N, C-alpha and C positions, 0 to 999 in steps of 0.2 A: 382492475385487480389490486388488491392490497398487498404490502410488502410481505407480511406474514404468510400470505398464499403462496408466495413464490417458494419458499423453502419446502412447503407441502407437496410441490410438484415433484421434488427430488428427496423426499424425507426417507425413503427406503434406502436410496444410495448414501445419503447422509450417515445413516446408522451404520451401514457397512464401512463407510470411510473411518469411522472412529476406531473400528476393530483393525482396518488396514493400517492406520497410523500406529496403534498399539504394537502391531507385529512389527512394523519397521523401526520403531523407536526402541524396541527391546534389544538388547546386546549382551554379550558375555561380559562386557566391562560395565560394571553398576554405575560408574560416573556418566557414562554416555547416556544411559537410559535415565538416569535422575536429572540431568541438566536439561536434556531435549524434552523430556515429559513436563518439566517445570515450565518451560515457555510454551510449548505447543498446547497445553492443557490450561493455560492461564487466562483463557477468555478469547475473545473475538468472534466474529460472525461467520467465518468461514466464507467470506464472500468470493475469495478467489476459487476455491473448489466448487462453489455454487455456479460461478461462470463457466467453468470448465464442463460441468454436467448439463447446464442448460444449453451451452453451444453444441454440445454432442447430439442432443436430442433435437435442436434446431436443424442440424445437418443430418438428421435421420440416422445417427450412429447409435444403435441400441444395444450394443455388446456390453456385458457386465465389466469390461476392462475400463470402461469409462471412469469407474472408481479408482482404478490404479493411477490414472492420470490426475485426477483430483487429489490423490495423496501425494503424488510428485511435486505439484505445485504448492501444496502445503508445507511439505518438508522443504523444498526450496525456499519458500517465504520464511520459515521458521530459521533456517541458517542465515539468512540476511538480517534477521532480527538480532540474532545472536552477535553477529559481526557489527552490526550498527551500534549496538549498546556498548561494545567494548571501544569502538572509535570516538563514540560521543560521550564516553565515561558516564553513561546514564546509570542513575541510582534505582529507577524503578521502570516497569514495563507493565502496562494495562493495570496499573494500581497496586502492583506487587512488587517486591524487590527483584531487580533484573538478576540476570544469572551471573553477571561479572561482579555484582556488589556481594553476591553470596560465595562465589568461588574463584574471585579473581579473574584476571584477563586471559590467561593462558588456556585453560580448560574450555571455556566457552567457544574460543577462536577454533580449537581442535575439533570440538562437538559440531561447529558449523561446517566445518570441513568434511567431516564424517556424513553430515547430512547432505551436502552437496553431492558427494560421491554416491550416497545411497539413492538419491533421486535419479541420477544419471543411470545407475545400474538397472533400475527399474524399466527405463525406457530402452536400454540395450536388449534387456530380456525379452521384451516385446518386439523387438526387431523394427524399430521405427527410427530410421536414420534422419528423416526430416525432422521430427519432433527433437531429437537429439541436437541437431544443428541450431535449431530455434532456441533450445535450452542454453547451448553454449553461447550464442550470441546474446541471449538475455542476461546471462552472468556477467559477461564482458561488459554489457552495458551499465549494469548496477555498480560495477567496481569504478567504471568511468565517471558515473554519477557521484559516487561516494567520494572519489578523489577530488573532483571539483568542488563539491559541498566543503570538504576538508579545507582545501586550499583557500576558499572564500569566507571561511569562519571569520566572524567579527570584521568583516570588511564592509564598511559602510558605503562603499562605492559600487557594490555589487549591482549588476544591471538586471533588468527584467528577463533579456534574453540568457543570461547565465542562470537565473533562477529557473527558467523553463527548461534549460538543458539538463538540469539536476533532476528535476521531477520526472522529466520525460525519460531520462535514462534509468531511473530508479522505480517508482511506484507505477509510472504508465507502461513501461516496457514489460513489467511482470503481468500486468492486467492484459496486455495485448497477447502475450504468450498464451495466457488461460483461454483466450477466446479463439486464438488460432488453432489451438490443439483440436477443438471440435471440427474445424473445417477440414484439417489433415485427415483426421479419422473418418469423417463423413465422405471424403474424396470428392468434394463438390467443385474443385477447380480453382485456379488462381484468382479469378474474380472474386469469388466467394470469401477465399482466404483473405485477400486484401480488404474486404469490407469488414470482416471479423476483426482484423488487426487494427483497422481504423477505429471501429467501434471501442475496442478495449483500450487503445491509446487516448482517445479523447475522454472516455469514462475515467481512466486512471488519473490524468491530469486534473480533471474537475474534482475527483476524489480527494487529491492531495491538497488542492486550492482550499477545499473546505476544511479539510483536517488542520492546515496551517492558520487558517482563520480561527477556528475554534480553540487552538492552543494559546491563543491570545485573549479571547472574549468569553469562553464557556464558563459555566458554572462547575467546578471540580466533581460535585455530587453527581450531577447529570452526565458529565463526560467520562465518569469512571476512572479517572487518572488525574494527577496534578497538572494544572494548568502552567504555561510559562516554561515548558521544557525547551522549547526553541531559544528562549532567552538565556536559559542556564548554559545551552550548549553553543550559544554564539551563532545560531543560524539566523541570517537575515533573510526572512520569508517575504513573499510578495505583498502581504498588507504592510509590512515595515518599509519595504522598498518605496511603495507608493507613499507612505506616510512621510518619509525621510525627505521626499521631493517637495512636500507641501509645508514642513514645519519650519518655524523660524529658528533662529540661531540658539536662543535660550532652549526652547524645546528639544532642539538636536542635541545639544550638549547634555540635557537631562537624561535623554534616551541612550546617549552613549555611555553614561555614568552607570545606568541600569544595567547595561550589558557587562560593563566592567566588574560590577558587583556580582553580577551572575547568580543571584539567589532566586530570583522570580517571586519576591514577596508580595503579599496581596496589595499593599500600597503602591509599589511600583507597577504592578500589573493594572490596577485601577486606573493609574495615570496614563497608561499606554492605551487601554481600552477607550478612555475619554477622548484621546487624541485620534484614535481610529474613527470615532463617530464624528469628531469636529472636522476632519478633513475628508470625510467621507470615503475613506480607505476601505471600510467594511463593505459598502455598497459597491465600490469599484471591483473588489475581489468576487462577490457575489455576482455580479454582472458578467465577469469572464468566466466563471464557472458555469453559469447558465449557457453562455455561448458554447462552451466545450461540450456541454450535455446535448444541446441542440445538434452539434456536429456529430455526435455519437449516434444519435437517433436517426440522423440522415444516412449515416453508414449501414445502420441497420434496415433501412427502407430497401436495401437491395434484396432482401428476402421477403418471400411471401408472408402475408399475415397468418399467425398462429398463436397457439397458447404459449409457445416458448418464446416467440418475439415479443408477445405482451409482457411475458415475465421479465425479459431483459429491459424492456422500456420501464417497467416498473422499478427495477433496479436503478436506472438512471435517474428517474424521478426522486427516488429515497436519497441518493447521494446528495442532490442538490437541496433537499427538502428536510433533511435531519435537523431535528430542533435540540440543540444544546444550550 
């Protein structure tokens, strides 16, 4: 199965999802609508809603309410993006101006709060206390991860363990929630829920590993956004953690200066890219990402073979095989 075929399996639901998102992004306050629409409609492959829809089908949940839960995770994801950009003082998001660069910090934070509450209310209306509990735990996990990432900003002694704690608490936790929703709705039992949570967690870790690598080595036109955002924001990600362990004193000092300048200019990024190749840091990250993808596939083997399990395996391959 090719990746483009995956979205075709849920194409009808995805079309409905856009209308559902539009309905929930609408507000009597025009600023809420304007800011939330700006980021929610600014691109992205909707991978999180797709995971919800596929896991629902995998667990034989065929009710149209699956689209509601797909909207829930996309609203939740949008809220995290708004808050992240404020915390990171990001100027762009997906190749366009970030909400905070257009409206300042206060309004995007408030709109993010609004989207958090909206997503929670949707679950309350469906009388799904278990999913609401999972959501609350996920939100708390995301905040924990963001706090640790902020605390470790420009800390050149950050450890791999701390890095994995950050991405496990943020990206991976939300992926796990997306997959668990299908298990809860399908009422397959704790063993299936645990397998789906493991699949989502491992998939999310691999996804973020590749994203962090691409932020340092990708071509901006192919990536669809500027590279070097982590450098500008002072985030020491795994490729850099590995590189700093291998680099000599002169190279290390140059890397620190690049982070202090924090402009991510092409010359500096080219220098970092050369070092990542020299010390095989790129290879190291790709190997780890492949390991987590294999773990995700192993978790999915708990389920019988089907079109939907095949689609989830295809997403796993896409995460590791993306070409930027």
